[in-house]
C-alpha positions as CSV (number, residue, x, y, z in Angstrom):
1,M,-0.1,-0.1,-0.1
2,R,1.1,3.5,-0.9
3,I,1.6,5.4,2.3
4,V,2.2,8.7,3.8
5,F,3.8,8.5,7.4
6,M,3.5,11.2,9.7
7,G,5.3,11.1,13.0
8,T,8.2,12.9,15.1
9,P,9.6,11.5,18.2
10,D,11.0,7.8,19.1
11,F,7.8,6.8,19.7
12,A,6.8,6.5,16.1
13,L,10.4,4.7,14.9
14,P,9.1,1.1,15.3
15,S,6.0,1.6,13.3
16,L,8.1,3.4,10.8
17,R,10.2,0.5,10.9
18,L,7.9,-2.3,10.5
19,L,6.0,-0.7,8.0
20,Q,9.0,-1.0,5.6
21,R,9.6,-4.8,6.5
22,A,5.9,-5.5,5.9
23,G,6.4,-4.1,2.1
24,H,4.6,-1.1,2.2
25,E,5.5,1.9,0.3
26,L,6.3,4.9,2.1
27,A,6.2,7.8,-0.3
28,A,6.9,10.3,2.2
29,A,8.1,10.6,5.5
30,V,6.0,13.7,7.4
31,T,8.0,15.2,10.5
32,Q,8.4,18.5,12.5
33,P,11.1,20.6,11.5
34,D,14.3,20.9,13.1
35,R,14.2,22.1,16.2
36,P,16.6,22.4,19.4
37,R,15.8,19.0,21.5
38,R,18.5,18.9,24.3
39,H,17.6,22.1,25.8
40,R,15.6,25.2,24.5
41,A,19.2,26.8,23.9
42,G,20.6,24.2,21.9
43,P,21.3,23.9,18.2
44,P,18.2,22.9,15.7
45,E,18.5,19.0,15.3
46,A,16.5,16.4,13.3
47,S,13.5,14.7,14.9
48,P,14.2,11.0,15.4
49,V,11.6,10.3,12.4
50,K,13.6,12.7,9.9
51,A,16.9,10.7,10.8
52,A,15.4,7.2,10.6
53,A,13.8,8.2,7.2
54,Q,16.8,9.6,5.7
55,R,18.8,6.8,6.6
56,A,16.4,4.6,5.0
57,G,15.9,6.5,1.9
58,I,12.4,7.8,2.2
59,P,11.8,11.3,1.2
60,V,11.1,13.9,3.9
61,L,8.7,16.9,4.1
62,T,9.1,19.0,7.1
63,P,6.0,22.0,7.0
64,E,6.1,24.5,9.8
65,S,2.2,24.1,9.3
66,A,-0.1,21.0,8.3
67,K,-2.6,24.0,7.2
68,D,0.1,25.4,4.5
69,P,-1.5,25.3,1.0
70,A,1.2,24.5,-0.7
71,W,2.6,21.6,1.4
72,I,-1.2,20.1,1.3
73,E,-0.6,20.4,-2.8
74,R,2.6,18.2,-2.7
75,L,0.8,15.4,-0.6
76,E,-1.9,15.4,-3.2
77,A,0.6,15.1,-5.9
78,I,2.1,12.2,-4.0
79,A,-1.8,10.5,-4.3
80,P,-1.2,8.4,-1.2
81,E,-3.6,5.4,-0.5
82,A,-3.2,6.1,3.2
83,M,-1.8,8.1,6.0
84,V,-0.7,6.9,9.1
85,V,-0.1,9.4,12.0
86,V,2.0,8.3,15.0
87,A,2.7,11.3,17.4
88,Y,3.2,13.9,14.6
89,G,2.7,16.9,17.0
90,Q,0.3,18.9,14.7
91,I,-3.8,18.7,14.4
92,L,-4.4,18.1,10.5
93,P,-6.9,20.3,8.8
94,P,-10.1,18.6,6.9
95,E,-8.3,18.9,3.7
96,L,-5.5,16.2,4.5
97,L,-8.1,13.9,6.4
98,D,-9.9,13.5,3.4
99,L,-7.2,13.1,1.2
100,P,-6.0,9.4,1.1
101,A,-8.2,7.0,-0.6
102,R,-8.2,4.7,2.2
103,W,-8.2,7.0,5.5
104,C,-6.1,8.8,7.6
105,I,-5.2,6.5,10.6
106,N,-3.7,7.3,14.0
107,V,-1.9,4.7,16.5
108,H,-2.9,6.3,20.2
109,A,-1.6,4.9,23.3
110,S,-4.5,4.2,25.0
111,L,-7.6,2.3,24.9
112,L,-10.2,4.7,23.1
113,P,-12.3,6.7,24.3
114,K,-10.3,6.3,27.5
115,Y,-7.0,9.1,27.8
116,R,-7.9,11.0,24.6
117,G,-5.2,13.9,24.2
118,A,-1.1,14.1,24.5
119,A,-0.2,12.3,27.5
120,P,-2.3,9.2,27.3
121,I,0.5,6.7,28.8
122,A,1.7,9.2,31.7
123,R,-1.9,9.9,32.6
124,A,-3.0,6.3,32.8
125,I,0.0,5.4,35.3
126,M,-0.7,8.4,37.4
127,A,-4.4,7.8,37.8
128,G,-3.5,4.1,38.9
129,E,-4.3,2.0,36.0
130,K,-3.8,-1.6,36.1
131,I,-4.2,-2.0,32.3
132,T,-3.9,-0.1,28.9
133,G,-3.0,-0.3,25.5
134,V,-3.2,0.8,22.0
135,T,-5.9,1.9,19.4
136,T,-5.7,2.3,15.9
137,M,-8.3,5.0,15.1
138,K,-9.9,6.2,12.0
139,M,-9.2,10.1,12.2
140,D,-11.8,12.5,12.0
141,R,-11.7,16.3,12.9
142,G,-12.3,15.9,16.8
143,L,-9.5,14.9,19.1
144,D,-9.1,11.5,19.2
145,T,-12.7,11.1,18.5
146,G,-12.5,8.8,15.6
147,D,-13.8,5.6,14.8
148,I,-11.8,2.6,16.5
149,L,-10.0,0.1,14.0
150,L,-8.6,-2.3,16.2
151,Q,-7.1,-2.4,19.7
152,R,-4.9,-4.3,21.9
153,E,-4.7,-4.3,25.8
154,C,-1.2,-4.4,27.8
155,A,-0.7,-4.7,31.6
156,I,1.1,-2.1,33.1
157,G,4.0,-3.3,35.3
158,L,3.6,-2.3,39.3
159,T,6.9,-0.3,39.2
160,E,6.8,0.7,35.3
161,T,7.5,4.3,34.7
162,A,6.0,6.4,31.8
163,G,9.1,6.1,30.0
164,E,9.2,2.4,30.1
165,L,5.6,1.9,29.3
166,T,6.4,4.3,26.3
167,R,8.9,2.1,24.9
168,R,6.6,-0.9,25.2
169,L,3.6,0.5,23.8
170,A,5.4,1.8,20.8
171,E,6.2,-1.6,19.4
172,L,2.5,-2.8,20.6
173,G,1.4,0.1,18.6
174,A,3.3,-0.8,15.5
175,E,2.2,-4.5,15.5
176,V,-1.3,-3.0,15.6
177,L,-1.0,-0.5,12.8
178,V,0.7,-3.2,10.5
179,E,-2.3,-5.9,11.2
180,T,-4.9,-3.0,10.4
181,L,-3.5,-2.1,7.2
182,D,-3.6,-5.7,6.5
183,L,-7.1,-6.0,7.5
184,L,-8.2,-2.7,5.5
185,A,-6.3,-3.8,2.3
186,R,-8.8,-6.9,2.1
187,G,-11.5,-5.0,3.3
188,A,-11.8,-6.9,6.3
189,I,-12.0,-4.2,8.7
190,E,-15.1,-2.5,10.2
191,P,-14.6,0.7,12.3
192,K,-16.4,0.8,15.4
193,R,-18.0,4.4,17.0
194,Q,-16.4,5.4,20.2
195,N,-19.1,5.9,23.1
196,P,-18.5,9.4,24.4
197,S,-20.0,8.7,27.8
198,E,-16.8,6.6,28.5
199,A,-14.0,9.4,27.1
200,T,-11.4,10.3,29.6
201,R,-9.0,13.4,28.9
202,A,-5.2,13.0,29.0
203,P,-3.5,16.5,28.6
204,S,-0.1,17.3,28.3
205,L,2.2,17.2,31.5
206,T,3.5,20.2,33.1
207,R,5.9,20.9,35.8
208,Q,2.9,21.4,38.0
209,D,2.2,18.0,37.4
210,G,5.4,16.8,39.0
211,R,4.8,19.0,42.3
212,I,4.4,16.2,45.3
213,D,1.6,17.0,48.0
214,W,2.4,15.1,50.6
215,S,-1.2,14.9,52.4
216,R,-2.0,12.5,49.5
217,N,-2.1,8.7,49.7
218,A,1.5,7.1,49.3
219,Q,0.3,5.0,46.4
220,E,-1.2,8.4,44.7
221,I,2.4,9.9,45.3
222,A,4.0,6.7,43.9
223,N,2.0,6.4,40.6
224,Q,3.1,10.5,40.5
225,V,6.5,9.6,40.6
226,R,6.2,6.9,37.7
227,G,4.2,8.5,35.5
228,C,6.3,11.7,35.9
229,H,9.7,9.9,34.6
230,P,11.3,10.7,32.5
231,W,9.4,14.1,32.4
232,P,8.5,16.4,34.2
233,L,9.9,14.4,37.0
234,A,8.2,14.4,40.6
235,A,9.9,17.1,42.9
236,T,9.7,18.2,46.5
237,Y,11.7,20.6,48.3
238,L,14.0,20.3,51.4
239,R,15.5,23.3,53.3
240,G,14.6,25.5,50.3
241,Q,16.5,23.0,47.8
242,R,14.5,21.3,44.9
243,V,14.9,17.7,45.4
244,T,13.7,15.2,42.2
245,I,12.5,11.9,43.0
246,H,13.3,9.3,40.3
247,G,12.0,6.3,42.2
248,A,9.9,5.5,44.8
249,E,7.2,2.9,46.2
250,V,4.6,2.4,48.9
251,G,6.3,1.4,52.3
252,F,4.2,-1.3,54.2
253,G,6.4,-1.2,57.6
254,P,4.3,-1.4,61.2
255,V,3.1,1.6,62.3
256,N,3.3,2.7,66.0
257,M,-0.4,3.6,66.8
258,S,0.2,4.6,70.1
259,A,2.8,7.5,68.8
260,P,1.9,11.1,67.6
261,R,1.3,10.6,64.1
262,P,4.2,12.4,61.9
263,A,3.2,15.4,59.6
264,P,2.5,14.7,56.1
265,G,6.3,14.9,54.2
266,Q,8.1,14.3,57.4
267,V,11.3,11.7,57.1
268,I,10.2,9.2,59.6
269,A,12.8,6.6,59.2
270,E,15.9,5.9,57.5
271,A,17.5,2.3,56.0
272,E,18.0,1.3,52.4
273,A,15.2,3.8,51.6
274,I,13.8,7.2,53.2
275,V,10.7,6.7,54.5
276,V,8.2,9.7,54.4
277,Q,4.9,10.2,55.9
278,C,2.1,10.6,53.6
279,Q,-1.9,10.9,54.1
280,G,-3.1,9.0,57.1
281,D,-1.0,6.0,58.0
282,S,0.6,5.4,54.5
283,R,4.2,5.7,54.0
284,L,6.3,6.3,50.8
285,N,9.8,4.8,50.3
286,L,11.9,6.9,48.2
287,L,14.6,5.2,46.3
288,R,16.5,7.2,44.2
289,I,16.5,11.2,44.6
290,Q,18.2,13.9,43.1
291,F,19.5,17.4,44.7
292,P,20.7,20.2,42.7
293,G,24.0,19.9,40.6
294,R,24.6,16.5,42.1
295,R,24.0,13.1,40.1
296,V,21.0,11.0,40.7
297,M,21.6,9.0,43.7
298,T,20.4,6.2,46.1
299,A,18.8,6.5,49.1
300,R,21.5,5.1,51.0
301,E,24.0,7.5,49.4
302,A,21.9,10.1,50.2
303,L,21.7,9.2,53.9
304,N,25.6,8.4,54.0
305,G,26.2,11.7,53.0
306,R,23.8,13.2,55.6
307,L,22.0,14.9,52.8
308,I,18.5,14.1,54.5
309,R,17.8,13.6,58.2
310,V,15.1,11.8,60.0
311,G,12.5,14.5,61.6
312,E,12.9,16.7,58.6
313,T,9.8,17.6,56.6
314,F,9.6,17.8,52.6
315,A,7.6,20.8,51.4
316,Q,5.4,21.7,48.2
317,T,7.3,24.7,47.6
318,S,10.9,26.2,48.1
319,S,9.4,28.6,50.9
320,G,8.0,25.4,52.6
């Protein structure tokens, strides 16, 4: 099948590669223009999709806007049978959605209609979901509202971070995409409408999403730490310094019911983990942390360096 592929980050690469191996004709790869990617002041760099497409000899298009009429004319000249969109990063205008003979197909990292939006993986982890998955969807003019083509479930690991789950779902999404196109070519796929009453939202993460509120339950905070890794990273403050939490788990040690309950955020024990009081009797074990200007370290390393002491209290802000 003659395909135009649209994608930008690493998440799109397994789909691009598997489409090639499956024998589809990739007439063009469309991706975001070169931009600083490591940090804002850095030099412009090619997107992962652009770099991979160039190595594979696939023509690359990098429009500033998907609404540019001249660019749309170029796609019309290519005359793709289908367009595949995997984390492209722009909303497609109606002219593009109507262009291919066999639909615009999107790979979305959730079991739609749950978690429509830009951050379905992180939001699912932060919500405490045990199961997620991928959906191929016939795109329409709404935000992830198109008809469902295929879905496949995937269990979320108990300690899995958003970064780790993203890599697994990228591979799963590629498999489901190729299966979708095979069924489409045989006329053996029937789109299914989404139930809007079951829809939930998954907006992009901000730095605020990483700010830890120690009055919450320890399980909720552990999910937050996993969902915010590798970005924006969960963080708290100690003595006015921002402390980034790279790894944490719910603590299940005994609770002394006769002793006064520590304040939320208070360090109550130190062993191989730093144990912090949360809501009620729940406790969080900090496993890997990072202070400003230092490398990521284990809790034991932080304790040996006396960077954290029992009795100190973490705060939500630098002013504490």
